[in-house]
N, C-alpha and C positions, 0 to 999 in steps of 0.2 A: 503495499499499501503505499510507495515512496510519494504519491502526489497529494495524498490526504496530510491534514495539519496532524499534528499531534493527539488533541483531542478527539478528532474524525477516527483515527487509528485506536484510540482507547474505548472508544463508544463502541466500534465494530468488534474489537477484540472481546471485551466484556459480553456482549451479546450473543456470541458464538458459543460461548463456554457452558458446556453441559453442567446441568445440577443433579445431584446424585442425592438420593433420601439420605445418606448419612451428611453430605453437606447441610443439608437443612437440620439435621439434629445438632450440629455444632453451632451452626446458628442459634439455635435456639438457645444451647447454654451460655452463648456470648451473650444474646439477648438478656437472660437471666441476670448475669454479671451485674450487665449495665443498668439494668431495672432496679436491682436491688441495691447497687450504688447510690441511684437517685432517690431511693426511699431513705436511706441512711443518712444522706446530706442533709434533709430536711430538719434534722436533729440538732443541727451547726449554728453556728452565729452568722457565716453567712447564707444558709440554708433560709434561716429565719427571715433574713432581711429579702433575700428572692421572692419569698412567699408572699411578706408585706406588700412590695412592688407589685406583685401580679394580681394581690388583692386589690389594690389600690387603684391601677389602671385597667383593670378587668381585661387582661392579657388572656385571651381563652382562643384566638385563632390559630391557626396550625402552626404558624412562622413563631409567633410569641410563644406558644406552648412548647415548642422543639428550644427555643433560648432556653426557657425554664427548666424543660429535663436536662439538656445539655449542661447547664450550667451545675444543676446540681449532683449530676454524674461526677464530676470531676472534681469536688470538694476534698474528698476525704483521700485522696492520691493513693486509691486501690482497685481504681479501674484497668482494663486493660492496656497493652502495649505492643507494637508491633515494632521488632527492632531495627530491622533493615531501614526501615522508614523516621522511624522516631517518632511515630505517629500515634497517640492515643484514639484509635477508630470508634470504640463501640460509643464514647460520650459526645461525636458528632455524629454517626452516622444512627444507630438506633433512635436517637429522638426523631429524628427526620423522617425515620421509617414507620417509625409509631405514631405518629402524631398524623400522617398523612393516611396511614391505613385507616386510622380509627375515622377520619372526616370522610375518606372514600368509602366506607362500609366493606373494607376489605378483609379477608381471612388470613390464615396463618402462612400458607405457603406464597401467598404473594408477598405478604411481609417480610418473610425469612431471605425469600429470592431476593428484595430489595436490600435487606442486609449485605447479603453476600455481595451483589454489586456495588453496594457502597464503601464496602472495606477494602475490595480491589480498587476502585477508582484512587481513595485518598492515599493507600500506602503507596500505589504504583506511582504516584507525582509524588509521595513522599521520598520515594528511593531514588527521585531523577533529581532532587533541588542540591544535593551536594553537602557536605559538612561544614562548610563555611556559612552556609545559611542558618544552620541551629545554633550558631553563636550569638545571634542578633534575633532572631525570629525564632517563634514558638511553631513546631512545624505542624501541632494539633490546630492551632489556629489559621496557619496560613494554607495548608494541604488540606484541612477538613472540609470546606465551602465543596471542593469536589466530588467528597464521597457522599456529603448530603445532599448536593444535587444530583446525582445518580442515584443515588436510592430512590430520591421522591420522583425521578423520570421515570424510573422502573414500576413504581405504583400508578403513576400516571399515563402509562402507555405511552409516552412522548415519541414521535417519529424518531430516527437518528439524527436528521438535521435539526429538529426541534432539542435534542438532548443535546446537539455540540452548542447550542444556542446557551442551552441552561449551564452548560460547563462554563463557558466565556463571562457569562454574567456572574458565575459563582465567583473564577477566579478573580474577576477584579475588584473582589470586596475583600480580599485576603488580607489580612492585618495580624498583628497579635507579636509583642516584644517583649523581651526578656526582662526588662526594667524593674517591674514590680518585685523581682527578688533581691532588690539591694534591700528594700526595707518590709517586705515581706506582708505586701497587700493582696487583696482580693481579686485582681485582675486576671488572674489564669482562669479563674471559672467563668467568668464573662469570657475568654477567650473560647471555651467550648460551647458556650453558650451561641454565642455569634456567630459561629462558624456550623453550627446546624442551622441557626436561622436563614441565615446568609443562603445555602442550598435551596431549601424550601422554597422561600422566595425567587431565587434566580428560577426554578422548575416551573413554579406556579405561573411567573410571569411569560415563561418559554410556552406554554399552554395556550396563551392568547396571542400568540405571534412575536412577542416581544423579544427582539434579536440582540447576539452577544457575540464577542469577536471568537472565530474559530482557530485563529493562532494565539489565543492567551498566553499559552506554555513559552514558545519558543519564537515569538513576534518582536522584532527589531525594539518595539515598545513596550513587550510583554513582561511577564513572570521572571523568567529566567534571566534576562537582561536586568531587570531590574533590583533583584534580591539575592542572586545564586550564582555568584562568581565562579562556583567551581562545579557548575550545574554538568549531570550527566544525564542529556534528553533521551537518550536510547534506552535508560531504564524504565520509562514508560511503557513500553510494549516489548520489553524483552524477555523470553523464556515464556512465551502465551501461553505453552499448554504445562506450566507450572500448576503444583496445587492451588485452590482459591487461597489468595493471601489471608484470608480471615483463619485458617487453618495452619498459618504460622504465627498467628497472634499469641501472645504470652499471656498468661493471668496471673495478676499479682496475688502473692499470700500474705503480704505484710504493707501495712499502709502509710509506706513512705516513697519516695522518688525511685522509680525503677532504677537508675543509675547506681543508688546502695544496696540491692538486692544481692548479687553476688557474694559481697562482702557480707551481707547480713548472713547468708548462708554459710560462708565459710568459718564465721566468729561463731554463730552455732555449734557446728560441730567441734572447734576449739572449747567452748564453755563445760562439755564433757570432760574436758581434759586437763583443766587448769581452774585455778581458782584468782580471783582478782587481786587480792591481797599479794599474791606472788608474783603481779606482773610489773616488772619495770617501764617496758614500753611494747607499743603496737605500731609495726609497718604494715601499710597498705599499699599494695601494688593495683594500679587500674590503668584505663585509656584515658585520653584527654577532655572527651565532652564529660564524664564523671568530675573532673577535677575543676572544669567550667562552673559546672551547675552545684555541685555538692562539697565544697572545701569550705567549710563552713564552723569554724573551731568554736566559737562562742553563740550557739543560736538563742536569742533572745523569745523565742515565741514558739508554739507548735509546730507551726508550719514551717518555721526556718529549720527546727530539730528534724523535720521530714526530709530537709533539703542538706544533710550535715553528714558525712561519709562518719566523720569522729564519732558524731553522737549513736549513730546508727550501728557501729561496731562496736562501741562500748554498753549500749541496751543489749545486744544480742550474746555479748559475752557475760551477762550477769542477769538473764532473765529468758525463764523459759518459754516466754510468747514475746514478740515485738508486735505489740496491739496499741490500739490508741493511747493506754494509760502510759506507755514507755514512753510518749513525746511529750508529757505535760509538765508544768511547772515544778512539781515533785520530783519528777524522774530525771529532768534537767539539774537540778542542784544535788540530787542524788549521785548522776553520773558526771560529775563536773570534774573531780579529780582523775578518773579514769579517762575522760574523752581528753585531757590536757596531755595524755601521754602516747594519742596516734598521730601519727604522721603518715602522709601521704605522698606518692610519689608515682610519676609515669613509668610505665615498663611495659617490656615485651612478655609474654606474646599477646598481652592484652590490646596494647595501642595499635596495633598492625589489624588483629582482627574486628575491629568495631567499624561498623557496626552492625557485622555479620553475626557476631558474638559478643554478649556483654559479659565478660569474665574480670574476676578480680582473686589476688592471693591476700591472706591476712597471714602475718607473722606475729606471735608473741614471743617477746624475749624476756624470760624469769629474771629475778633477782640471782638465781644461782648461776646465770649464765645460760640454761638452755634455752634454745630456740625450737619453736613448735609452727609448721607452717602448714596451712591448707589453702589448695588451689581449687578455684571453681571456673571452667571454661564456661557455663552455662550458670543461669540462677534458677532457682524452683520456680517452676510456671512456665519454663519456655518450653517449645515442643519437643526438647530432647527430655526434658525432667518435668513431664507435664501433670499438673495438677488430674486426681482422677475425676470423672463424674460426680463421684460420691464427695470429694472434698469439696468440689465447687458448689455443690447444693448445700452442703456444710456451711461453707463461705456465704453464701447468698442467704441463708437462714439467719447467721450473724448478724448481716447488716439489716435486714427484715427489722428484726428483734430491736437493735439499737433503734432504727428507725420510728417502733412504735407499732409495726404490725401485727395484730394478735392473732391472725391464723398465718402464720407464711406460708406453711407447707400446702395448703390449699392455693395461694397463689404462685408458688412453686411449681406445683402439679400443672397448672394452667397455661403459665408459660411454657414450660417444655413440651406441652401438648400441641402449642402453634406448628411443632413439625409434622403433625397427625392431621393439620388444615383446621384445627379449629379457631370459633373466634378471639380476637384479643380480648382477654380481660379487662374488667377494669381497674385502674392503681387505687386504691386505698387512698 
């Protein structure tokens, strides 16, 4: 397809892909994970603000509903992550697919197929933007609109040409900067919500004939030129016969930045072999993106602690569970001394393997001089070390209980039944 633009090629590639029953089942599991995150997000301070806003502004149309749902999913830092694109696809794609499917009166198969299409679009664009983009731009925010637009386009049964227009107008809305990390504000949640909303709006407009630039990615004044100095445009359509990218998406077991997870995993193993009082210092080897985002020796809030490799490693070395409580003020105070003994360094093979693999090594040096090292090529929850369906369902149940859902198992069963083409259940 050499004469077609990248979005035209992407649209054709996705539409041609077969969807197996097992693909729908996995899409239902990731939909469950995303919606459970949204329900838990309601119980947080940012979640309360978002809900007050939604009530005060009567935000009930599909676009605003997608914004609210996407923002809620991304609050607790335990939603999914696609490594090669560094995108959290669930918080963008699932809200778009869910709200449009509800509005259009569609059932489970249509909704889950849209989720597959949306994950494919956002991650393929994400794999093409290049590592330099991620240093300034938040990939979930910038690549997300392509996924939400593709999901909405699938549900609206847009023509290939209209879908390309939707992607063009979704891409021109791409935005989202990492500056919020400097002071730990709530902006990251806004990123996910706006990415979900932008794609729904773009697809709805395309349905009525509103046009968008077909070369939004590779054009002379398009996205790659504007914000991707080391873009790899070929990644958008590379390996067209590879498994659905949704199947390559990781599920988080711990509520912190995914860059901290391989080190958490390694430190958890070390916890069974050492006690904190015997530790003189701790060395963490990792890749550059983890240092860029998570080198935070003195976290001042729960959210900053979730983006602190130093804190996360200290927590994993001393706690059986790295849960929500591991990041609160009490935990930050309790772990201050151990956290101060953690040093970070860029090291191979992790630097070169990223973003194909997100690995890390943790070395504990004891007062006796003994050194213990545990290495991780992948983190728990990656496809190579996947959570089982039972573990994923247990995680969803925990999140729903945290969010105040009274009968979580009934809702879990209803969401998983989408793969049998059941209707979408109401969310409490």
